[in-house]
N, C-alpha and C positions, 0 to 999 in steps of 0.2 A: 834231332827237331824232330818231333813228331808230326805223323803225316797228319794232323788236324791245321798245325799251323804252318804252312804251306800251303801258297799259295797255291789261287783254286785250280787254271793250270796241272800245276809242279803237279797235286796232290787227283789227277787225272792218272798219269805220267804214271806213276807209284802202282792206283789200280790196276788198273793197266795191263802192266806186267804181272801181277801178281794175281788175275783175272785170268792171261794165258797161261800163264802155267799149271793154276787148277787144271781147264782146259784141256792142255793138252796130255796131265795123267788121269781124266777123265775119260780122253779117245783111247789108252791105249790101256784103257779097264774095256771098252766099248770091243776090239776090237777082238778081244783075248775069250768076251761071250759067244763074239757068232764066232770066232771060232770055234769051239767050245759048244755050239750047234743054237745054239736062243737065236727067236728069231727076233727080228729087228722091232718089226711092230712091237713084238709082248716086251721087250727092252723100253722102249718111246711108249709104252702103256705104263708099263709098273714107276720107269723112272715118276709119269706124271701125276700118281697116285700117291705115291711117297713125298714129293717136291709141296703139290697146292694139299693134302692134308699135313703134312709139317708146318706150312705154312700156315694155314689154317689156323687147327690149331694153337699154335703159338703168337698169334696177333691176339686172336679172342681172350686165351686165358689172362695176356696184360693189361687187358680193355683197351685194344688201337685195331681194333675190328678194319675201322673207318680208313686204314692204309691199304689197307685188299681191295678200296672201294674204286670201280673202274668210272672216273669224269665222260670221258670220251672215247665213247663207245663205238662208236665208226672209224676212230686214226685207232686204238684196238684192234678190233677186228681187224683192218689191212697188215698191219707191223706180223697179226696173231698167225695169221696166214703166208703170209712174208716166208717166218722165221720157222715154221709144220716143214714148205720147201729142202730147206738148208739142213736141218741132221740129215735126214732121207739121202735126203743126194748127196753128204758126202759118206756118213755110213755104208751107205751103199759099195760106194766107188772104195773105200780105207775097205772094204769085208776082199775085193780085193789086191789093195794095195799097200805096201811094206807101210807103216806110219812117216817112214821120214820122208818120202815119197808123197805123201799121200800130204804132207802139211806143204814138203813144199812146191804143190801146184797148185793148189788153197791160197798161195800170197798173190795169185794175180788179183785176190779180190783190194786189193790197197791201190790198185789206178783207180779201181768201182771206190772206194770210200770217196777217194780225192777226189775222180767226177761228182759225186754226188752230192759230197760236201758243195762245193762250189755251184750245183744247182740248185741243189731244192734246196738246200744250209742258207746260203745262199752268204758263204763265208768267202773270206779274202786270202787267195792261199799267195803265199812270195815266194820268188824263188831260192830262196832253201829250203822250203818245206817240200818242193815241188824235187829237185836236188838232191835231198837223203830220200825221198822213195822213189826215183829215177836208180840211186847207188846203190840201196838194199837189192834191187830187182836186179839187180847187175850182181849179186851174190845171191840172188836163185838162180838169174841159168848158172853159174856155175854152181851150184852147187847138185844142179840133176843134172847127174852121169849119162852118155848118148846112148850107151849099148844095151840103156834094158826096156825090150819091151814089152811092156803090160799091159793088159785091151782097153784099145782105143771108149769105148763105153766106159769104161771106170773111171779116165781119163777127164770125160768129157762132163759127167757127176763131180766129180768133184772143181770143174773150173765152174758149171751152174749154182754148187752150194757156194762156193765165192763172194758168187754179184748177190744171191740170195742174201749173204751174213750182211754186208755194208750195207744191201739195202735194208737190215732187219735193225744193223741199232744207230744208223743211219733216224730211222725213222723214231726210237729209239729218245736222240736227242729233243726231236722236233714235240713228241708227248710228254716231256720232263718237264715243264713249263704247265703240265695240271695235271698229271698224274705221279704217283709216287714211285722211287724204282721196285716196291717189292708187287706193287702193283701188276709194272711188268711183266715183270716175272712167274708172278699167279696168275695171270692175265695170259701172258701168253702157254705156260704148260697147263692150264686148264684147257686151250685150242691143240694141242699138242697129243694131249690124254683121249679127246673125242673124236680126234682122225684115228690116234690108233685104231681107238676100240671096236671103228670099222674090220680089221684085218681082226683080231686079238684071237673070233670063236674059232675063226680056220687056220691059226697056227700054234695055239698054247702049246706049251709043255714045258713040265712041271719041271720048275727048277734044281739041281742040286744043291746043299745047301754048301758049296765054295759060289757057285752062281747066283747064290741068294747073297752070297754078303759081299760079291762083287758087284749085283744089281742095287742093292744099299749103296754101296759107295758109291758107283753114280751119277746117284739121287745127289746123294750131297756134295759131288764135285762140281753137279752139273748147275747144283742152286747159286752155291760159294763164286761157282766165275759167273757166272750169269750176274749176279749183283755186282760185281766186278766194276765186267765191262759197264751195264747199263747203269752203271754210276758215271763211272769214266767219261762219258761222253755227254754223261748233265754237265762236265764241269771241266771240262777242255775243248777244245775245237776235233772235232772228228779227222780233222786234215793235219794234226796235229801227232794223234794216236797213231793214223795209222801204221807209223814203219815199225810200229813198240811189235808192231802182230807178229815182222819177224825171227821177236825173243825167242819163239814155240818151236823155232829149228832147234836152240840148244838144247829144248825140253825132251825134244821127241828123239834123237841120236841117242841122249845120253839113257835114253828107259828103250831105243830099242839095240845099244849097247847092252843091257845090263838084260833083256829079259828075257830078250829075242835073240840076241850074241850074235845080233849082224853089226861090223863095224864097218863104218862110213869111212871112204878111201878120199881121198889127197883134194879131191873136188869138195868132197862134204867139208873138208874143213875151212876150205881158201873161200866157198862161197862163205860160209858159218863168219871170217872173221869181217866180211867184208860189211857184213850185214851188222854187226856188232859193231865197226864202225860210224852208219847210218846212226842205229838207235843214239847213238850216246852224243854220235850232232846235236838229232834235234831237242835232249833231253838237255845237254849244255845250251843248247839256243833257248830252253823255252823260259831256263833259269838264267840267262840273262835278262831273257824281257819280261819277267812279269805270266801276264795269264795268254797275250796276247801278242804275233810277231806282227811287228807294221808293214 
């Protein structure tokens, strides 16, 4: 069944899964660049230039420049400010932590998303969704090996980034009433680039050819992933999408094995199994109820 023929809630779930996959690969690219010595602010600035420049040219050439127009300037500014914090905090922590560990810690944002959707969006959150979130979080706890001793500051960075990410996508759902998905992605990356530009003159290093290719891949993955997640939150309840974030654990475990030769232990496998069950339960429930849980 084509995605467009599915109910809005189910479309949101599909886009969420795809977006999470793209952003998981993006995180791996970022980790590679940071380990190669590329400064974080240079990385974020280059991404902003490529994303904003690409969006502007693509929509202007197609005569659809109006889709990038900002209607709610105050709302976009607040969302962009929150959004700037998210990658700076997460990538700062990621530079000091294994990809899987950073992703698992960031799952704490699930509770933030559910709480914010109930308070900010006034969404009705039934016991099924609360239970799915709880079960998924149990899987996160199981997946964390207790004998790992990384920097406490790196952990804090990732935890705070999770809160910022939740607020970022929740605010995007509110703004979807007046703004296009393309406008939300464009405004956010414009603000991110402006913030990074303040640091670029002091940290810039000329990237090698492999690093330049990785920077381009980073930008493409970022804009595609952001667009999918922004559309997902516009189509489905934020609280129903929250457990789907757990699927990123599957992606990062595979990436860690293939790229960094880090094989997950039994705890990670057990935790991943619990997380998958929680995600499938949400998808099954959403399919039964259409677009909203009673």
